N, C-alpha and C positions, 0 to 999 in steps of 0.2 A: 676213397678220399682219406687222406692222412691229415687229421686235425691236430694231432699232438705228437711230440717226439716220443721216442722209446727209451731214451737214456734219461735217468732220473734228474740230472742237473738241469737240463733244458726243459724237461717236462714240468718240473716244479715252477720254473719261471713263467711258463706259458699258463699254467693253471692259476697262479697268483695274478698274472696280468688279466686274465679273463674274469676272475672274481672281482678285481678292483673295478674293471669297466662295468660289470654287472651291478656292483654296489653303487657306482656313480649314476648309472641310469635309473636305478630304483630310487635313489635319494632325490634326484630332480623330478622324477615322476610324482613322488609324494609331496614335494614342495609345491609343484603345480596344482595338485589336488587341494593342498592346504590353502593356497591363495584363492582357488575357486570357491572353497567352502566359506572363507572369510567374506568374500564378495557376495556370496549368496545369502549371508545373514541379513542383509538389507531387504531381502525379499519378504521377510516376515512382516515388516512394517508396511510394505506395499500391499501385501495380502490383507492385512487388517484394515487398511484404508479402503481397499476395494470392497470388502465384505460390509464394513460399517456404512459406507456410502450407499451401497446397494440396499441395505436394510432400511436406511433412512429414506431413500427414494421410495421404497415399497410402502413404508408407513405414511409418507406424505401423500402418496397416490390414494391409499385407502381412506385417509382423512378427507381428501378432496372429494372422493366419491360420496362420502357421508354428507359433506357440506352441500353437495349438489341437491340433496333431498330437501333442503330447507325451502319452503315455499317462497316464491317471488325473487329472492336474492340468492338462490342456490348457485347459479352460474357465476355470479360475482364472487361469492365466497370460495368457490372451487378454484378459480383461476390462479390465485397466489400459491395455493398448494401444488397445483400442476407445474407451475414454473419452478418452484423449489424442488419438486421431485425430479424434474428434468436436469436441474443443476446438480443434484445429488447423483443422478445416474452418470452424468458427465465426469464427476469426480471418481465414481467407481471405475469407469473406463480408463481414466487416467492412472488410477492405482494399478489396474491390470497391466497397462502398457509399461508403467514403471517397473513392475515385477519382471516382465519379460525382458526389459532393457537391462535390469540388474543381472538377470540370469545369463544373458548373452555377454555382458561385460565380464562376469565372473569366468565364464568359459574362455573368453579371449585372454584375460589376464593369466589364467592358469596355463593356457597353451603357450603364451609368450614367455612365461617364466621358465618352462621346461624345454622349449623347442631348441634354442641355440645350444645349451649344454648337452641335450640329448643327441642332437645331430653331431656335435663335436665328438662325443664318446663313440658313436657308431662309426664315424669317419676314421677316428684314431684306431679303433679295433680293426677295421677293414684294411687300413694302410699297413698295420704291423703284422696281422695274422694271415690275411689272404695270400700275400706273396709266398709266405712260408708253406701254406697248405698246397699251393700249386707246385713249388719246388719239391717238397717232401713226397707228394703223391707221385710225381714223375720219377723221383729217385727210388721210391719203394717198388715201382714197377720195373725199373731198369736193373735193380740188384738181383732180379730173379734169374738172369742169364749172364753168361760170360760176355756176350756181346754188349749187354747193358752195362756191365762193369767196365767194359772198355770205354763206353761213353762217359761214365762217371769219372774214370781216370782222366779223361780229357778235360772234363770240367774242373777237376782238382788242379790240373796244370794251368788252367786259365784263371782260376779264382783264388787259389790258396797262396800263402806267402812263400817266398823263397826258402825261409828257414824251415817251414813245415815240409816242403818238397825235398830238400836236401837231407832232412832227417830220415827219409826213406832210403835214399841211395845217393851216390855221388853223381849219378846221371839219370835222373828220373825221366826226363823227356826222351833221352836216347833209349832207355829201357822200354818205354811205352811204344816208341816208333817201331822197334824190332819185335814187339809183341811178347816181351818177357812176362811170363805169367805172374811171377811173384811181384814184380814192380807194378803191373797193371792192377793186381788185386789190392796191393797196399795203397795205391793212389785212389782207387775206387772207395776203399774203406775210409780213407782220409776224408773224402767228400761226404760220405755217409755220416761220419762222426761229427762233421761240422754242422750237419742238419739234425743231429741228435738221434740218428737212426742206427740200428745194429746191422751188421753184415748179413746178407741173405745167403742161402744155399743155392748158388748159381747152377743152372743146368749145364751139363758138359756139352760144349760145342767145339768145333774146330777153330782154333785161334788163327790170327793172321800169320803169326810166326810158324805155327805148325803147318799151315798151308804152304808157306814159302819153302820150308824145309822139304816137304813132300814133293813139291814141284822140282826142286833142285836135285833131288835124289833120283828122279825118273830119267832113264836114258833118252836121248834125243831120237825121235823116230826118223827112219831113213826116208 
């Protein structure tokens, strides 16, 4: 897989782009964490409410148990303390629920803060970089053979500007059709340069032009 170009000019642009996208993602990730942290600060008050109410409920329960020991009127004295203890326990449960709610709210706010920018950064990177990776990987494989360079030359004819093509020769398409080795090589290298890749050392194979000349030189069989 070819992630980056080989020529410095395009390679620098790709690295800078990747660094900017990475910085963008890290920035929004930290902002999301900061929002989550700020929202979680309210959990401290909820935790204090829960613990204080639980402590109060426990104290009231103990006091009620002691009041119950008073002869004749113990049950009467205990009842208000039990009711107060129950109310304190309800407040403690409410404090716990409040803490859980604040925690969930903080997580949600942090996620919402970073989600859209994070997805935008990933989508932008994929839209810009993945098509290049696909084209560069294919081109890097094709440049290894003369047949592959022939395909790259065709792609140059299809996608490069007329000025670039005629800078190679006065008839680049005609030269490619007849299998002119120099024209084919120049066109293939033109496409590679456009992708920021260097020419490869193509393995020698019989070109179309060489095959045609060989067939024309053979005498017809009787």
